[in-house]
N, CA, C and O of each residue as an XYZ file, in Angstrom:
336
protein
N     307.784    132.557     21.618
C     308.965    132.939     22.338
C     308.614    133.849     23.521
O     309.167    133.690     24.609
N     307.704    134.795     23.314
C     307.336    135.722     24.384
C     305.960    135.427     24.971
O     305.525    136.112     25.897
N     305.277    134.425     24.450
C     303.910    134.132     24.883
C     303.835    133.883     26.382
O     302.952    134.416     27.053
N     304.734    133.094     26.906
C     304.713    132.792     28.339
C     304.958    134.043     29.184
O     304.352    134.201     30.243
N     305.829    134.917     28.731
C     306.100    136.153     29.479
C     304.867    137.052     29.508
O     304.566    137.663     30.533
N     304.160    137.134     28.394
C     302.933    137.934     28.366
C     301.873    137.315     29.273
O     301.138    138.036     29.948
N     301.789    135.983     29.295
C     300.845    135.315     30.195
C     301.236    135.541     31.651
O     300.370    135.800     32.486
N     302.524    135.446     31.968
C     302.987    135.671     33.341
C     302.696    137.094     33.813
O     302.439    137.320     34.996
N     302.736    138.039     32.898
C     302.474    139.439     33.249
C     300.995    139.799     33.115
O     300.614    140.963     33.243
N     300.159    138.773     32.851
C     298.704    138.942     32.747
C     298.326    139.955     31.658
O     297.483    140.827     31.869
N     298.965    139.822     30.501
C     298.683    140.698     29.369
C     297.942    139.923     28.291
O     298.215    138.745     28.059
N     297.011    140.589     27.639
C     296.257    139.982     26.556
C     297.188    139.704     25.371
O     298.167    140.418     25.155
N     296.868    138.663     24.614
C     297.719    138.278     23.488
C     297.675    139.298     22.347
O     298.562    139.301     21.494
N     296.660    140.161     22.319
C     296.660    141.187     21.269
C     297.800    142.184     21.477
O     298.243    142.825     20.524
N     298.277    142.319     22.713
C     299.459    143.153     22.962
C     300.694    142.540     22.307
O     301.517    143.253     21.731
N     300.819    141.224     22.397
C     301.942    140.528     21.760
C     301.859    140.670     20.246
O     302.866    140.915     19.581
N     300.660    140.517     19.710
C     300.467    140.659     18.270
C     300.860    142.056     17.798
O     301.531    142.205     16.776
N     300.447    143.064     18.534
C     300.775    144.443     18.166
C     302.281    144.689     18.267
O     302.855    145.378     17.424
N     302.915    144.134     19.287
C     304.357    144.308     19.457
C     305.125    143.673     18.301
O     306.075    144.260     17.782
N     304.708    142.470     17.899
C     305.361    141.811     16.769
C     305.178    142.614     15.486
O     306.097    142.713     14.674
N     304.001    143.181     15.308
C     303.749    144.017     14.133
C     304.605    145.280     14.171
O     305.205    145.659     13.165
N     304.659    145.924     15.326
C     305.426    147.169     15.457
C     306.916    146.956     15.238
O     307.578    147.780     14.606
N     307.443    145.859     15.754
C     308.888    145.648     15.713
C     309.346    144.827     14.514
O     310.478    144.985     14.059
N     308.495    143.962     14.000
C     308.927    143.059     12.942
C     308.463    143.436     11.554
O     309.276    143.736     10.679
N     307.168    143.422     11.351
C     306.617    143.614     10.015
C     306.904    145.001      9.460
O     307.260    145.148      8.291
N     306.751    146.001     10.291
C     306.903    147.377      9.815
C     308.364    147.714      9.506
O     308.638    148.500      8.600
N     309.283    147.134     10.239
C     310.696    147.437      9.998
C     311.342    146.510      8.966
O     312.481    146.745      8.564
N     310.639    145.468      8.533
C     311.259    144.501      7.617
C     311.686    145.082      6.270
O     312.669    144.588      5.719
N     311.028    146.090      5.697
C     311.542    146.654      4.440
C     312.901    147.342      4.583
O     313.551    147.641      3.581
N     313.329    147.593      5.806
C     314.608    148.271      6.032
C     315.782    147.301      6.122
O     316.931    147.736      6.203
N     315.517    146.006      6.108
C     316.561    144.986      6.217
C     316.884    144.482      4.808
O     316.029    143.856      4.183
N     318.076    144.730      4.296
C     318.397    144.387      2.905
C     318.290    142.897      2.582
O     317.901    142.553      1.466
N     318.620    142.002      3.511
C     318.613    140.575      3.225
C     317.258    139.936      3.516
O     317.091    138.732      3.323
N     316.300    140.717      3.974
C     314.945    140.237      4.200
C     314.207    140.218      2.861
O     314.573    140.954      1.944
N     313.176    139.387      2.739
C     312.426    139.343      1.483
C     311.771    140.686      1.174
O     311.703    141.083      0.011
N     311.294    141.383      2.186
C     310.677    142.705      1.960
C     311.709    143.699      1.446
O     311.458    144.416      0.477
N     312.856    143.742      2.085
C     313.903    144.664      1.661
C     314.409    144.352      0.267
O     314.632    145.263     -0.530
N     314.592    143.070     -0.036
C     315.058    142.669     -1.365
C     314.015    142.999     -2.430
O     314.358    143.462     -3.518
N     312.748    142.761     -2.114
C     311.677    143.065     -3.070
C     311.582    144.567     -3.329
O     311.485    145.001     -4.477
N     311.612    145.352     -2.260
C     311.514    146.808     -2.413
C     312.705    147.345     -3.204
O     312.539    148.181     -4.092
N     313.895    146.867     -2.884
C     315.088    147.331     -3.597
C     315.031    146.920     -5.067
O     315.385    147.702     -5.950
N     314.584    145.685     -5.325
C     314.491    145.217     -6.701
C     313.416    145.932     -7.499
O     313.619    146.261     -8.668
N     312.277    146.172     -6.873
C     311.164    146.832     -7.554
C     311.442    148.308     -7.791
O     311.195    148.826     -8.880
N     311.955    148.979     -6.774
C     312.215    150.414     -6.893
C     313.534    150.718     -7.597
O     313.732    151.816     -8.117
N     314.433    149.734     -7.609
C     315.745    149.965     -8.195
C     316.612    150.876     -7.341
O     317.539    151.517     -7.836
N     316.298    150.924     -6.055
C     317.026    151.777     -5.115
C     317.541    150.884     -3.998
O     316.822    150.000     -3.533
N     318.764    151.102     -3.565
C     319.298    150.328     -2.443
C     318.436    150.563     -1.201
O     317.839    151.627     -1.036
N     318.386    149.562     -0.344
C     317.548    149.645      0.853
C     317.865    150.882      1.683
O     316.951    151.563      2.149
N     319.128    151.176      1.870
C     319.488    152.351      2.658
C     319.281    153.651      1.883
O     319.375    154.737      2.454
N     319.001    153.544      0.596
C     318.698    154.734     -0.197
C     317.345    155.330      0.148
O     317.181    156.550      0.130
N     316.368    154.475      0.463
C     315.052    154.991      0.847
C     314.870    155.049      2.362
O     313.789    155.395      2.839
N     315.898    154.720      3.112
C     315.832    154.767      4.581
C     315.409    156.133      5.138
O     314.585    156.167      6.052
N     315.933    157.261      4.633
C     315.532    158.559      5.208
C     314.049    158.886      5.011
O     313.510    159.748      5.705
N     313.391    158.207      4.074
C     311.983    158.482      3.795
C     311.042    157.542      4.546
O     309.824    157.626      4.387
N     311.586    156.670      5.344
C     310.789    155.683      6.090
C     310.525    156.162      7.513
O     310.834    155.462      8.478
N     309.958    157.345      7.637
C     309.716    157.933      8.951
C     308.852    157.020      9.822
O     309.199    156.750     10.972
N     307.740    156.548      9.282
C     306.834    155.685     10.046
C     307.544    154.413     10.499
O     307.401    153.998     11.650
N     308.302    153.800      9.611
C     308.999    152.553      9.937
C     310.025    152.737     11.046
O     310.237    151.828     11.849
N     310.656    153.888     11.098
C     311.687    154.145     12.099
C     311.111    154.597     13.441
O     311.639    154.240     14.494
N     310.044    155.371     13.408
C     309.493    155.953     14.630
C     308.538    154.999     15.347
O     308.432    155.042     16.573
N     307.849    154.148     14.609
C     306.830    153.290     15.214
C     307.354    152.393     16.338
O     306.693    152.319     17.374
N     308.495    151.706     16.208
C     308.982    150.906     17.341
C     309.297    151.752     18.575
O     309.118    151.290     19.702
N     309.757    152.970     18.373
C     310.048    153.857     19.506
C     308.748    154.238     20.213
O     308.676    154.221     21.442
N     307.731    154.579     19.437
C     306.430    154.941     20.026
C     305.842    153.736     20.756
O     305.261    153.890     21.830
N     305.987    152.536     20.187
C     305.478    151.330     20.844
C     306.175    151.103     22.185
O     305.530    150.711     23.157
N     307.471    151.343     22.244
C     308.201    151.191     23.508
C     307.733    152.224     24.531
O     307.598    151.911     25.714
N     307.489    153.440     24.084
C     306.980    154.479     24.990
C     305.604    154.088     25.518
O     305.333    154.243     26.708
N     304.733    153.584     24.643
C     303.414    153.112     25.082
C     303.565    152.032     26.148
O     302.839    152.033     27.142
N     304.503    151.113     25.944
C     304.712    150.042     26.914
C     305.182    150.560     28.260
O     304.687    150.126     29.301
N     306.129    151.480     28.251
C     306.638    152.038     29.511
C     305.578    152.846     30.254
O     305.542    152.853     31.484
N     304.714    153.528     29.498
C     303.665    154.336     30.111
C     302.393    153.536     30.403
O     301.443    154.056     30.987
N     302.388    152.262     29.988
C     301.220    151.394     30.164
C     299.991    151.986     29.463
O     298.867    151.862     29.950
N     300.218    152.622     28.330
C     299.158    153.250     27.548
C     298.691    152.278     26.474
O     299.501    151.764     25.702
N     297.400    152.028     26.424
C     296.796    151.105     25.453
C     297.294    149.672     25.622
O     297.345    148.918     24.650
N     297.657    149.292     26.834
C     298.068    147.927     27.137
C     296.870    147.222     27.764
O     296.384    147.637     28.817
N     296.396    146.165     27.124
C     295.191    145.472     27.558
C     295.541    144.306     28.468
O     296.336    143.447     28.087
N     294.957    144.258     29.673
C     295.184    143.093     30.539
C     294.431    141.880     29.998
O     293.462    142.024     29.252
N     294.876    140.703     30.373
C     294.231    139.466     29.928
C     292.855    139.351     30.561
O     292.643    139.753     31.705
N     291.936    138.800     29.803
C     290.581    138.570     30.306
C     290.555    137.251     31.062
O     291.274    136.312     30.720
N     289.727    137.191     32.082
C     289.548    135.941     32.819
C     288.800    134.952     31.937
O     287.839    135.321     31.262
N     289.235    133.702     31.941
C     288.578    132.661     31.160
C     287.279    132.249     31.843
O     287.267    131.943     33.035
N     286.188    132.243     31.086
C     284.902    131.797     31.607
C     284.802    130.285     31.447
O     285.119    129.761     30.379
N     284.366    129.569     32.492
C     284.200    128.120     32.347
C     283.102    127.805     31.343
O     282.083    128.493     31.296
N     283.306    126.774     30.545
C     282.335    126.412     29.502
C     281.160    125.659     30.054
O     280.259    125.284     29.304
């Protein structure tokens, strides 16, 4: 979905991978209808929003990732392809 935009902006695909991890995987335990949220709620016996205040990393990480993007910090440009 975003691959072409990252290519157009001359960004390495590891930036896309990190963005998906920051925004998707890490926040998935906070979504009650997601498999992660359902598993955590079922295993812990606590509603998803019950452990929400203790998920500091899950809540702050997408914000830090957005700040990194705006500041162009740790953003890797795409490497030139070498002919084979």
